[in-house]
C-alpha positions in Angstrom: -173.3 100.5 60.4 -176.4 101.0 58.2 -174.7 98.2 55.5 -174.8 95.8 58.8 -178.9 96.8 58.6 -179.0 96.4 55.1 -177.5 92.7 55.7 -179.9 92.3 58.9 -183.4 93.3 56.5 -182.4 91.2 53.8 -182.0 88.3 55.8 -185.3 88.4 56.9 -186.7 88.0 53.2 -189.1 85.4 52.4 -187.9 83.8 49.6 -189.7 84.2 46.4 -192.7 82.1 45.5 -191.7 80.8 41.9 -193.7 82.7 38.8 -197.0 81.8 38.6 -197.5 79.4 35.0 -200.2 78.4 32.9 -201.4 82.2 32.3 -203.6 83.2 29.5 -201.7 85.5 27.1 -204.7 87.3 26.8 -206.6 87.4 30.7 -210.0 88.7 30.1 -212.0 89.9 33.2 -214.9 87.2 33.9 -218.3 88.2 36.6 -219.5 86.3 38.7 -222.9 87.7 40.8 -222.4 86.0 44.4 -225.2 84.6 46.4 -224.2 87.6 48.9 -225.1 89.5 46.6 -221.8 91.3 45.6 -220.8 91.4 42.2 -216.9 89.6 42.0 -215.1 90.8 38.4 -212.1 88.8 38.3 -208.6 87.1 36.0 -206.6 84.0 36.5 -203.5 85.3 37.3 -201.6 81.4 36.8 -200.8 78.5 39.1 -197.4 77.6 40.9 -196.2 74.5 42.9 -196.5 75.3 46.3 -196.1 73.9 50.1 -197.9 74.4 53.3 -197.3 72.8 56.3 -195.1 70.4 55.3 -197.5 69.1 52.0 -197.0 69.7 48.7 -199.4 70.5 45.9 -200.3 73.9 43.5 -202.3 77.3 44.4 -203.8 78.7 41.6 -204.2 82.8 42.2 -207.1 84.5 40.7 -207.0 88.4 41.1 -210.8 90.0 42.1 -211.8 93.2 42.6 -215.6 94.3 43.6 -215.7 97.4 42.4 -212.6 97.7 39.9 -210.6 100.2 42.2 -209.2 97.2 45.3 -208.1 94.1 43.5 -207.0 91.6 46.3 -205.7 88.5 45.3 -207.7 85.0 46.2 -205.5 82.4 46.5 -206.7 78.0 46.1 -204.2 75.5 47.7 -204.9 72.3 45.9 -202.6 69.8 48.0 -201.4 67.0 45.6 -203.5 64.7 48.0 -207.1 66.2 47.8 -206.5 65.3 43.5 -204.9 61.7 44.1 -207.3 60.4 46.6 -210.1 60.2 43.9 -208.5 59.7 41.3 -207.1 56.1 43.3 -210.8 56.0 44.2 -212.0 56.0 40.8 -209.2 54.6 39.2 -208.9 57.7 36.8 -206.4 60.1 36.9 -207.9 64.2 36.1 -206.9 66.5 33.2 -205.6 69.9 33.9 -208.6 71.2 32.2 -210.7 69.4 35.2 -208.5 70.4 37.9 -209.1 73.7 37.0 -212.9 73.2 37.0 -212.4 72.1 40.0 -210.8 75.2 42.0 -212.6 77.9 39.7 -215.8 75.9 41.1 -214.1 76.0 44.5 -213.5 80.2 44.2 -217.4 80.3 43.8 -218.3 78.8 46.0 -215.4 80.9 48.5 -217.4 83.9 46.9 -220.4 82.5 47.8 -219.5 82.0 51.8 -218.4 85.1 52.9 -220.7 88.6 52.8 -217.8 90.6 51.5 -214.4 89.7 50.6 -211.9 92.8 50.5 -208.5 91.1 51.1 -206.3 88.8 51.0 -207.7 85.5 51.2 -206.0 81.8 50.9 -208.4 79.1 51.2 -207.2 74.8 51.0 -209.3 72.7 48.4 -210.1 68.9 50.4 -210.3 65.8 49.0 -214.3 66.4 50.4 -214.7 69.6 47.6 -212.9 67.2 45.3 -215.5 65.0 45.1 -218.4 68.0 45.7 -217.3 69.8 42.7 -216.4 66.2 40.2 -220.1 65.4 40.9 -221.2 69.1 40.1 -219.4 69.2 37.0 -220.2 65.6 36.0 -216.7 64.5 35.4 
């Protein structure tokens, strides 16, 4: 009976997400003072291929806190089409550093938009946001 229960529980587990890549060997905690008045500390945890609603892309993960006690992840999902729309129109590919810069600028917007973030957050990068960030970064 107990063995059957463990089998049932094991069957309900979600598949493990792929391991994060691109993690710096030494993670540096950085600080961002949001428009909301909160000061966030964050570290870049890395990225991984991901699929959301049958759309392929990359998930960029940051670990954030406002009080140094409770940390929470903020994920920015970047569908492949978000970047490819811009790349097609301007006939140039965005390199990995440029993509990371766009994602990081989106992270700052997220921290500015919400009054206070204290739990997991999962956002999606749109083609319009890519356009806005490329202009802001003068790429």
